[in-house]
Each structure stands twice: as C-alpha cells, then as structure tokens.
N, C-alpha and C positions, 0 to 999 in steps of 0.2 A: 546175774552172775557173769563175770567175764569168762570167756572161753580161753583155755590154754592154747598156745600156738600149735602144738602137735595135734590136739583134738580138733582145732579149727581146720587144719590141713585135711584131716580125714573127712570133715564135713564138706570141704571144698571138692574133694575127690568124688564124694557121693553126688554132689551137685552136678559135676561134669557129666556123669553117666545118665542123668535124668533131666537135664535142662534143655533138651532139644527144642529149639524154637521159642524158648522163653526169654525173658529179660536177661541179658548177659551179665548184668550187675545186680545179683540178688543181694539181700540184706547181709547174709553171711560173707559173701565175697567182698562187699564194700568194707565190712569190718576188717577182713583179712588185708585188703590193700591199704587200709589206713594205718595198719600196724606194721606192715612190712617195710623196713627201712634199713639202711646200711649199718647203723649202729647196733641194731638188735639182731639181725639175722645174718649179715655178712660183714666182713671187714677186710680191707685191702691187705692188711698185715696177715690176716688168717689165710687168705688166698695165696699170698706169696710164700707163706711158710710151708705150703704143700709143694712137693716136687712137681715141676711142670708136667712131667709125663703122667704122674698120678692125677693131677687136676684135669688134664686132657681126657684121661680115661673116665673120669667122673662125668665130664660134660658130653662125651661122645654119644651116649644113648639119646641125648636130646639135641643132636646136630640139626635136625630138621627145623625145630623151633628156633634155635639160636641163629641159624642162617637167615631166617626171616627177619631177625632183629639186627642183621649186619655183622655177625660174628662167625668167622670160619675157624673150625677146630683143626689145628695142624697135626701132622703125623707125629708119632713118638720121636722120630729123629729130629723133628723141627719144633718140639714142644716148647722150647725156650722163646719162640716167636709169638706165643699166644698174646693176643691183644687184651691185657688186663684192664686197661681203662675202658674199653668198650664193654667188657664183661661186667664191670662195676655199674656202668650206666644202665645195662639191661636189668641187673638185679635191683637197682634202686628205683626202677620204673617198671614194675611188673604189669603184664597184661593178663586178660582172662585166660589166655592159652599157656601161661607159664606152667610147666609141668610140676605138679605137686610133689613128686618124688625128688626132684632136683632141689626145690626149696627146703624140703625136709632134711635132705642130706647136708646141705650147707648150714642149716640152722644147728644141727647136732655137731658138725665139725667145728663150728665157731665156738660153741659152748664147751666142747670137750678138748680143745687144743691147748691144754695147759699141762705143766709137769705133774701137778697133783692128779688131774683127771687121767693122764696116761698111766700113772702108777696104779691107780685103782682099777683101770681097765685091764692092765697087764695081769694083775692077780686074778681077775674074773676070767680072762681069756685062758690062763693056765688051768683054772679049775674046770673050764668047759672043754679042755683039750684043743684049744685053738693056739697053734704055734706060729709065731711070726718071726722068721729068721732075721737076725740083725747083722748080716754080713755087708750091709751098706748103710750109709748115713741116713738117718730118719729123724725128722722133727716129730713132736707130739702129733701134729696134724697128719703127717705121713702115716704114723702108727695107727691112728684112729681110722684113717682111710683103708689101710690094709685089713684091719679087723672087720670093718664095715663090709668089705667085698666078700669076706668069708662068712660072717655071721652078723648081719645088720640088726637082728633082734637083740643080740647081746649088747650092742652099743646103745640102742634105744633104752634098754632096761637100765643100764648103768647110768645113762644120762638122766633118767627120771629119778634115780635114787641120789645122785650126787648133788649136793647143794653147794654151789659156787658163790661165795660171799665176796663179790667184787663191787666196790662202791662206784656209783656214778655221780660225780660231782657236777653241780650246775651252778654257775654264777648267773643270777637273774637281775635284769635291769628294767624296771617299769618304764613305759613310754610317757613322755611329757609333751603334750601338744594336742591340738584338736584331732578328733577321730577322722581319719581319711585313709584311703587305700594307698598302699605303697606303690612305687614305680617298679614295674617288672624289669629285672636286670636283663640287659641285652648281652649278646655274645661279645660285643666290643667292650662293654662295661666289665664283664668277667675277665677278659684279657687284660684290661687296664688294672684290675684288681690284682691279678697274678703278678704283674710287673711291679706294682707298688709294694705288695707284700714281700716280693723277692728282695727288693731294696731294703726293707725293714729287717728281714732275716739276715741279710749280709751284714748290716750295721750291728746286729747283735751276735755276730760270730757264728752264725749258722751258714747254710749253703744257699746259693741263689735259686735252687730248685723250689718251685712252688706251683701247685696244680689245684684248682678250685673246682669242685663238683657241686652242682646245684640241683635241687628238686623242690617241687611244690606238691604237698599232699596234706589233706585233712586240715585246712586252714593254717598251714605252717610252711614258711620258706626255710629250707635247710641248706646250709653251706658246709661242705667238708673241705678243709684246707690241708693238703698234704705238703709237708715241708721237711727240710733237713734238720736234724738235731745237732747237739754238740758231739764232737768226736769222743769215742770211747775206745780204750785199749783193752783188748781181751786176749787171754791165752787160748790157743787152739791146739788140739791134739790130733795128729795123724800118725797112727802106728806108735812108734817109739819117739817120734819127733814132737817137741813142744815149741811152738812159735808164738810170738805176740803180733797181733794185727791191729792196725788203727782203722776203726770203722766209724762211719757217720750214719746213724739210723734214720730211717724215714718215719716221721711222726705225723700225727693228725690232730688238728684242732677242729672243733665243730662250733658253728654259730647257727642259731635258729631264731627266726622271727615268728612268734606266736601271735597270730592275728586275733584269736579268740580272747586272749588275756592281755593283749597290747603290751608285750614285753619282748626283750631280746635276751635269749639265754645262750650261754657259751661254756665250752670246756676247753681249756688250754693249759699247757704246762708253763707258760710264760706270763708273768705278772704284767709286764709292759704291753703284751699283746692285748690284754683286756681293754686298756685305754684306747689302743689303736682301733680295735673292733667296734667299740662303742661309738667312736667318732666316725669311722669309715662307713659303717652300715647305716648310721643315721643320715649321713650325707648321700649315700648311694640310693637308699630306699625312700627317703622323705625330703631330700635336699635340705637337711637340717642336721648339722654335726652335733647339735645339743639335744637331739630328740631323746636320747637315753642318757640322762645326766648322772646316773649312779645313785639315785635316791633310794632310800631303804625300802625293801620289799617285806622282809620277815621281821616280826617283833615277838620276843619271848616274854613280854610283859604279862600276858594272861596267866602264865605259870605262877607268878607272884600275886597277881590281883585275884585270881579265881581258885588257885590251888588245884586240887584233884578234879574239880568240876570243869576245868579248862579242857580236860581230856575226854569229856563225855562224848559218847558215840551217838546215842539217841536214835538207834535204828538207821544210822547213815548208810546208804547203799554201798556195798563193797567192803566195808570195814566192820569187824566184829569187836575189836578191843584195842585200846592204846594205853601203854604203860610208860611212865617216865623212868629211865634207868640211870641217867647221869646228867649232871650240869657242870659247866665250867664257869666260875665266877671270877671276874677281874676287878678287884678293889683298886681305888685310886691310890697312888703312892709311888715312891721311887723303887727302882729295881724291877718294874713290870711284874708285880706279884699276881698270883692266881691261886684259886682254891677249887678243888674238884670234890663233888659229893656224888656218891653213887651207891646203888643197891639194885637188886633184882626188880624191886618195885620201890622206888625212892619215896613216893608219897606215903606208902604203907609203912615203910621204915620210920619216916619222920613222925608219923602219928603215933606209932608204938613207943617211940622214945621221947615223946612230949615236945617235939620240935616242929618248926614250920620252915617253909622256904622263903619267908619274908627276908628281904635284904635291901639295903640302900644302894648296893653296888650292882653293876650291870651283869646280867646273865649273858655271857658271850656265846655259849653253845649249849644245846640240849640234845640228848640222844634218846629217841623214842623206840620202843618195841611195839610194832604194829602187827596185829593179826588180821589178815585180809580174808574175806569170805571164801575165796576160791582156794585157799591153802591154809591148813591148820598150823603150819610152822611159822612162828612170828619172824618178821624181818625188821632189820635195824634201819633207822632213818636218823640222820644228823641234820639239825637245823641251826644255823648261825645267825645271831642278831646282825641284820644288814642285808646281804644279798646271796648267801651261799647255802645250798642244801645238797646233801649226799644221799642217794638212794641205793639200795641193794640191787634193784632192777629198774630200768628206765620206765617200764610201763606202770610202776607204782606211783609215779609223780602225778598223773592226771587225777586219780582218785584221791590221793592224800592231800593234794593242794586244794581241791574242792572242799574237803573237810576242814583244812586249816583256815581257809577263807571264812567258813561258817563260824569257826571258833575264835576268830580274831587274831590268828597268828600271821595273817597277811594284811599289810597296811593297805587300806583302800586307795586306789589310784586317784590322785588329785588332778582333775581336769582343769585346764586354765579357764578362768572366768571370762565369759563373753560379755563385753560391755554393752549396756543398753544404749539406745539412741540418745537419751538425755545425758548419760554419763559421757558418751563420746563427744557431744557438743560442749559439755562443761570443760573438757580438756583442750578444746581448741583455743 
C-alpha cells in the first residue's frame, strides 16, 4: 500500500529521531525523496502568491538549514529580495536534513491555495473562533498561511477533508530507437535551451523571458520551463477606484524523460510547443530529433474487443476497482460528428438495456472511475486514443499505467529491428 505524503512525513520525522549512526537513506526516506518534486509539493506560482514577508516568516525557523544550501532569508523590510530561484532549487532537490515541518507546510499551502479551499477554510476558521482580519490584501495562500500560524491543526484537518479535483494532463510520446543512456544536459546546453525557447515564445507573441529548471530523480529527468504567457486585461479594485491593468502571467511547461518506460511526457498550454519539445529534447538528450516521433501510446480498442473484462483488476496491487463511465465516439463523416455515451457504470447500463459497446467507429476518449487501495474515494481518469491521459493526481499515473499496460491499453513499444550479419551483407 502506498503511503500518503503527510503520513510519510511523520514516518520521516520518527526516523530522524532514531537513526543516529544508521544508513542516512532508509527505505522510507528513499520513497519520500523519490516522490518529492516541484509539481507535487511546491510550485513557483504558489510561492509567489504568498506575500514575501509571510513567506520569509515561514522560512525563518529553518534559516540554519537553508543557509547551508545557499539561501539567505532577508529581513521583513527586504522580503522582496528573497531569491525564489534558489529556493525552488532547494525544494526540488531535498537532502536528508530537509526539515519535515517545512515540507509539510509547503505541501499543504500548495494544495489549499485556491479560492474554493480558502472559502471552506474561512467557514471552518469562523466556527473555531479563528479571526483573520482582512484590512490588507491577501491571496488564498496568504490566508492559509495566517490560519496556519494560529491553528495549524485546523488547516491540516480541512486539507485532509477537502478533495480538490484538478486534472493533470500528460502528453506521452514513446521513444523510437535503440536503448541507450541519454546525454546529461550541461549548464551550457540549458543556457542554449533557454535562448532557443525564448526565441520561440517571442515568435508566438509571448515574452522573451524563459528559465529552465532541471532535476534528475527516480529514473526520470524533469525540466520545468518558466515563460511568459499572453497578455490579459483584468479589472482591479482599490477602495472605490476600479482600474484596468494589462498583465502578462508567468506560465510553466513541464517535460520529463521517463527512462524506465522510455518515453517523453509533457504538459504545456501551447500546441506548437509540443512539436518543439519532441524535436528539441530528442536532439538534446539523444542527438536524434526524431527520437520521439509522436507514435501512439494509448489504445482504447480493449473496451470494444473485451468489453467489461478489459477492466478486470485481478488483485492488481494498488487498485481495487475500475469502472467505465463515459466514452466519446467520433464517426467518420462531414461536420466532425461525435457521440457521447455515459452512465455511472456504462457497461452495467449497456448490459441492462441489451446493448453493447461494439462500434466500427473510433473511441476517441474514455473516462474511468478508479478506486485505489489507499483511498476509498474513486478518482477520475481520462484516456484519449493516441497520446493523452489526464489524472486527478500525479501519483496515480505510475500505478494506473502499470495496470493499463497489463490490460492492453498501452501499445507495446516497437524497438527497431537489429539486422543480422547476413542481412547486412545482403544489403551491401
């Protein structure tokens, strides 16, 4: 059974108090470090949404550790000068001395820093008699921070109750080519990447700003690409004055090379960027721009060929039940027609009504309801014929994709055929 992040942090704290002289990387700590990453526990946007003075106050109890990692915490008057880039590098590359309480706080802040979470926490705080005065501007992250400083138990309790259904979309591109280790990106290569991507974003009416953060952990190279988005006009309110401001948001694309499954995964809001990333990272890591050609990863054919049997769990570790809830079918014809079939349990409904899912047309998308062993609340997963999957939680992907591979929803990777000596001579 997989351990939940907060439970794992408690285990890590217990380890710290009893591990004197033992192996600094115990099994539990290795699991923790393999799951701690920017996209799950911290986010640059989340950190910047916290008022600098609040963030500095959050970090200040951990000054001794942070200074050993090259980060100085400024005074409240100079809070704006906090080195965010250095802080992110520290959080993305934790060491055995990373304070568990700091990780815990950042994890909860990240998960609770939404309008919905703030509204729920506000009601709970009022019921508990926790009053947060709003005589100054506060983002949801600032509000959560203020409540945390007064009653951290309340924040943790509401975090555990609140189910935030935020989809994690992943475009997945299998590798094509002989198995070999990628080239480790150098600092010069990353600098060149930032310059090249900057030119790409300028060409697409974004800003020249581009910063690439890299990390290697658990058989995976991860690249976070910070860049400017399109301008947005928003109305702002200051007292009785309403003004319109033109803002360019800072956005983030992620690209990961999964060495275990030999594939490139990415998440970006720009369709053109996907082609760039496939080409660029193939060239950067393998000196082969066609290393990730865009071949199909996911197939929904088992739903038609096997019916409900395609969803069999058969005591698969980590998964208790899988139910089909919706399919999107795209028939051939003018006007881009489509048909949606859905039910709480689609196969059960079809059987009761004397129907089947058999179709000559392509099933373009399927939505599954998956019950994982570590949580009785089912979570939604969307799989598209081709290369796209969307998960409610990032950590679901590892378990579910192993199951999908076993059930035939993932197309086996086609390795290039190696010619025999006789075949090679015949081609001379």
